[in-house]
C-alpha positions in Angstrom: 0.0 0.0 0.0 1.5 3.4 -0.9 1.5 6.3 1.4 -1.4 8.2 -0.4 -3.8 5.4 0.5 -3.3 5.8 4.2 -5.8 8.8 4.0 -8.5 6.2 3.3 -7.9 4.3 6.6 -10.4 5.4 9.2 -7.8 6.3 11.8 -6.5 9.6 12.8 -3.1 8.2 13.6 -2.9 6.6 10.1 -3.7 9.9 8.4 -1.1 11.8 10.5 1.5 9.1 10.1 1.0 9.2 6.3 1.9 12.8 6.3 4.8 12.8 8.7 6.3 9.4 9.4 6.5 5.7 8.5 2.8 4.8 8.7 3.2 1.0 9.2 5.5 1.3 12.2 3.3 3.9 13.9 0.2 1.8 13.2 1.8 -1.3 14.6 2.6 0.8 17.7 -1.0 2.0 17.8 -2.3 -1.5 17.7 0.1 -2.6 20.4 -1.2 0.3 22.6 -4.7 -0.9 21.9 -3.9 -4.4 23.2 -3.2 -6.4 20.0 -0.2 -8.7 20.7 -0.1 -11.5 18.1 1.2 -11.4 14.6 -2.0 -12.6 13.0 -4.1 -10.0 15.0 -1.8 -7.3 13.8 -1.8 -8.5 10.2 -5.6 -8.9 10.1 -6.3 -5.5 11.7 -3.9 -3.6 9.5 -4.5 -5.5 6.3 -0.7 -5.5 5.9 1.5 -8.0 3.9 3.3 -10.5 6.1 6.7 -9.5 4.9 6.1 -5.8 5.7 4.7 -6.6 9.1 7.6 -8.9 9.8 10.1 -6.1 8.8 8.3 -3.6 11.0 8.2 -5.9 14.0 11.8 -6.9 13.5 12.7 -3.2 13.4 10.8 -2.5 16.6 12.4 -5.4 18.3 15.9 -4.3 17.1 15.2 -0.8 18.4 14.2 -2.3 21.8 10.7 -0.8 21.6 9.0 -4.2 21.4 10.0 -7.6 22.8 9.1 -10.8 21.1 7.8 -13.6 23.5 7.0 -17.2 22.4 3.5 -18.3 23.4 3.3 -21.5 21.4 6.1 -23.9 20.5 4.6 -26.1 17.7 4.1 -24.3 15.4 6.2 -21.5 16.8 4.1 -18.5 17.5 5.2 -15.2 19.2 3.5 -12.3 20.7 4.8 -8.7 20.8 4.9 -6.6 23.9 5.9 -3.0 24.4 9.1 -2.4 26.4 9.4 0.6 28.7 10.9 2.5 25.8 8.0 1.5 23.6 5.4 2.5 26.2 7.1 5.9 26.4 5.9 6.5 22.8 2.3 6.5 24.0 2.3 10.3 24.2 3.6 10.5 20.6 0.8 8.2 19.3 -1.8 10.3 21.3 -0.3 13.5 19.9 -0.5 12.1 16.3 -4.1 11.0 17.0 -5.0 14.6 18.1 -3.2 16.1 15.2 -4.9 13.7 12.8 -8.3 14.5 14.2 -7.7 18.2 13.7 -5.8 18.3 10.4 -6.8 15.1 8.6 -10.3 14.6 10.0 -12.4 11.6 8.9 -15.8 13.0 7.5 -17.6 10.4 9.7 -15.9 11.7 12.8 -13.0 10.7 15.0 -12.4 6.9 14.9 -11.0 6.8 18.5 -12.0 9.0 21.4 -9.5 9.1 24.3 -11.0 9.0 27.8 -8.9 9.7 30.8 -9.5 6.7 33.2 -8.6 8.7 36.3 -11.5 11.2 35.9 -13.6 9.3 33.3 -13.9 12.3 31.0 -13.1 12.5 27.3 -9.7 14.1 26.8 -7.8 16.0 24.2 -4.2 15.0 24.3 -1.9 17.9 25.0 1.8 18.3 25.9 2.2 20.1 29.2 5.0 21.5 31.4 6.1 19.0 34.1 6.6 22.0 36.4 3.5 24.1 36.2 1.1 22.0 34.1 0.7 24.7 31.4 0.3 23.6 27.8 3.5 23.5 25.7 2.3 24.9 22.4 3.9 26.8 19.6 4.7 30.3 20.9 4.9 29.2 24.5 8.2 27.4 24.4 11.8 28.5 23.8 14.9 26.4 23.3 18.3 26.9 24.9 21.4 24.9 24.2 21.7 21.6 26.0 24.9 20.0 27.2 25.2 18.0 24.0 24.4 20.9 21.7 27.0 21.7 19.1 27.4 22.6 15.5 27.3 19.5 13.4 25.7 18.1 10.3 22.0 18.8 10.8 22.5 21.4 13.6 24.9 23.9 12.1 22.4 26.8 11.6 20.5 26.1 14.8 23.7 25.9 16.9 24.8 29.3 15.5 21.5 30.8 16.2 21.4 29.4 19.8 24.7 31.1 20.4 22.8 34.4 20.2 20.2 33.4 22.8 17.1 31.2 23.2 15.1 30.2 20.1 11.3 30.5 20.3 9.0 27.8 19.0 6.2 28.7 16.6 5.7 30.1 13.2 
């Protein structure tokens, strides 16, 4: 399936991923977050070719975002579980879902509606400051050099600009 066809999948994460990332990898992560664990469940849900799913799962395992666990010996069958590093991507997937709902909406409405289990209310995913709880949105954040910041391929211009002071987010 080519990237342009991801707009036809009724999933906000799919539409967002089609615009900004590797859609299959993000959709495998989405399904893992939604509780699918077995290869055949993932293949059936996504309608993905086995070789593509195998490659994406192998990549996620190699990146230590997912671990493979054998649940049946004959024939060999594995399930896929998120690692701590994989679970830390939950906010990214939620942010893509919110972005997709806003900028790539499904005419029928949002396919998934997040509900915060602690309070029971529908929730719009946001990124917030861990100090004051305020929303971190374009125009409310600035960036200063970190200890590993330096001019290098991919950061030459940014590093030079940071030398003159903080860089605002936005625009």
